[in-house]
BANU-10863 format. One record per residue (C-alpha): residue number from 1; residue in three letters; x negated, y negated, z. Coordinates in steps of 0.02 Angstrom, whole numbers, plus 50000, padded with zeros to 5 digits. Each point is the difference from the previous one (the first is absolute). Last residue first. Example, Ala and Ser with C-alpha at 12.3 -4.5 7.8 and 13.67 -1.06 7.14 Angstrom:
2
+-----+-----+-------+-------+-------+
:   k :   r :    xx :    yy :    zz :
+-----+-----+-------+-------+-------+
:   2 : SER : 49316 : 50053 : 50357 :
:   1 : ALA : 50069 : 50172 : 50033 :
+-----+-----+-------+-------+-------+
***
This chain:
67
+-----+-----+-------+-------+-------+
:   k :   r :    xx :    yy :    zz :
+-----+-----+-------+-------+-------+
:  67 : PRO : 52388 : 51149 : 49417 :
:  66 : LEU : 50158 : 49984 : 50101 :
:  65 : ARG : 50135 : 49899 : 49923 :
:  64 : HIS : 50091 : 49838 : 50028 :
:  63 : ARG : 50106 : 49912 : 49876 :
:  62 : HIS : 50040 : 49811 : 50000 :
:  61 : HIS : 50132 : 49944 : 49879 :
:  60 : GLY : 49952 : 49892 : 49853 :
:  59 : HIS : 50122 : 50079 : 49873 :
:  58 : HIS : 49856 : 50085 : 49909 :
:  57 : ASP : 49938 : 50081 : 50163 :
:  56 : LYS : 49889 : 49910 : 50126 :
:  55 : LYS : 49864 : 50095 : 50087 :
:  54 : GLU : 49944 : 50023 : 50180 :
:  53 : ILE : 49881 : 50138 : 50035 :
:  52 : CYS : 50014 : 50089 : 50162 :
:  51 : ARG : 49873 : 50046 : 50128 :
:  50 : THR : 50057 : 50115 : 50139 :
:  49 : GLU : 49927 : 50166 : 49929 :
:  48 : PRO : 49829 : 49921 : 49958 :
:  47 : PRO : 49965 : 49944 : 50177 :
:  46 : SER : 50011 : 49813 : 50018 :
:  45 : GLY : 49858 : 49878 : 49991 :
:  44 : THR : 49865 : 49953 : 50127 :
:  43 : THR : 49993 : 50087 : 50164 :
:  42 : ALA : 49895 : 50148 : 49946 :
:  41 : PRO : 50054 : 50168 : 50059 :
:  40 : THR : 49897 : 50079 : 50144 :
:  39 : GLY : 49924 : 50170 : 49947 :
:  38 : LEU : 49849 : 49978 : 50113 :
:  37 : ALA : 49879 : 50006 : 49851 :
:  36 : LEU : 50103 : 49874 : 49906 :
:  35 : ARG : 50012 : 49884 : 50144 :
:  34 : TRP : 49810 : 50005 : 50015 :
:  33 : LEU : 49982 : 49969 : 49812 :
:  32 : ARG : 50117 : 49848 : 50016 :
:  31 : VAL : 49904 : 49940 : 50152 :
:  30 : ALA : 49834 : 50017 : 49906 :
:  29 : ARG : 50068 : 49907 : 49847 :
:  28 : GLY : 50054 : 49856 : 50108 :
:  27 : VAL : 49836 : 49994 : 50092 :
:  26 : PHE : 49905 : 49993 : 49838 :
:  25 : ILE : 50105 : 49872 : 49924 :
:  24 : GLY : 49990 : 49890 : 50159 :
:  23 : ALA : 49812 : 50023 : 50003 :
:  22 : LEU : 49987 : 49941 : 49821 :
:  21 : CYS : 50107 : 49848 : 50033 :
:  20 : GLY : 49893 : 49955 : 50164 :
:  19 : TYR : 49837 : 50021 : 49905 :
:  18 : LEU : 50058 : 49884 : 49862 :
:  17 : ALA : 50060 : 49873 : 50120 :
:  16 : ALA : 49837 : 50001 : 50097 :
:  15 : VAL : 49898 : 49985 : 49842 :
:  14 : THR : 50107 : 49856 : 49942 :
:  13 : LEU : 49995 : 49918 : 50164 :
:  12 : ALA : 49813 : 50014 : 50017 :
:  11 : TYR : 49972 : 49935 : 49823 :
:  10 : GLN : 50111 : 49848 : 50035 :
:   9 : THR : 49906 : 49966 : 50164 :
:   8 : ASP : 49831 : 50000 : 49919 :
:   7 : HIS : 49870 : 50011 : 50142 :
:   6 : VAL : 49940 : 50179 : 49968 :
:   5 : LEU : 50014 : 49971 : 49812 :
:   4 : LYS : 49837 : 49895 : 50002 :
:   3 : PRO : 49896 : 50149 : 50058 :
:   2 : ALA : 50048 : 50108 : 49842 :
:   1 : MET : 50066 : 50168 : 50045 :
+-----+-----+-------+-------+-------+
***
């Protein structure tokens, strides 16, 4: 690392933000893998059997169907 960059606030904030984002991504993936290993379902989204697709027919009426 260049000695001048040690005292540059903008550089320090950029590096800290980058490390923080990457750490968050890695922790998020680790938690997701841990839940997968334990068999706990993810909290985002609905199970496939309860999702429905909403479509309109040619009269403009809403129709719901399972995928």
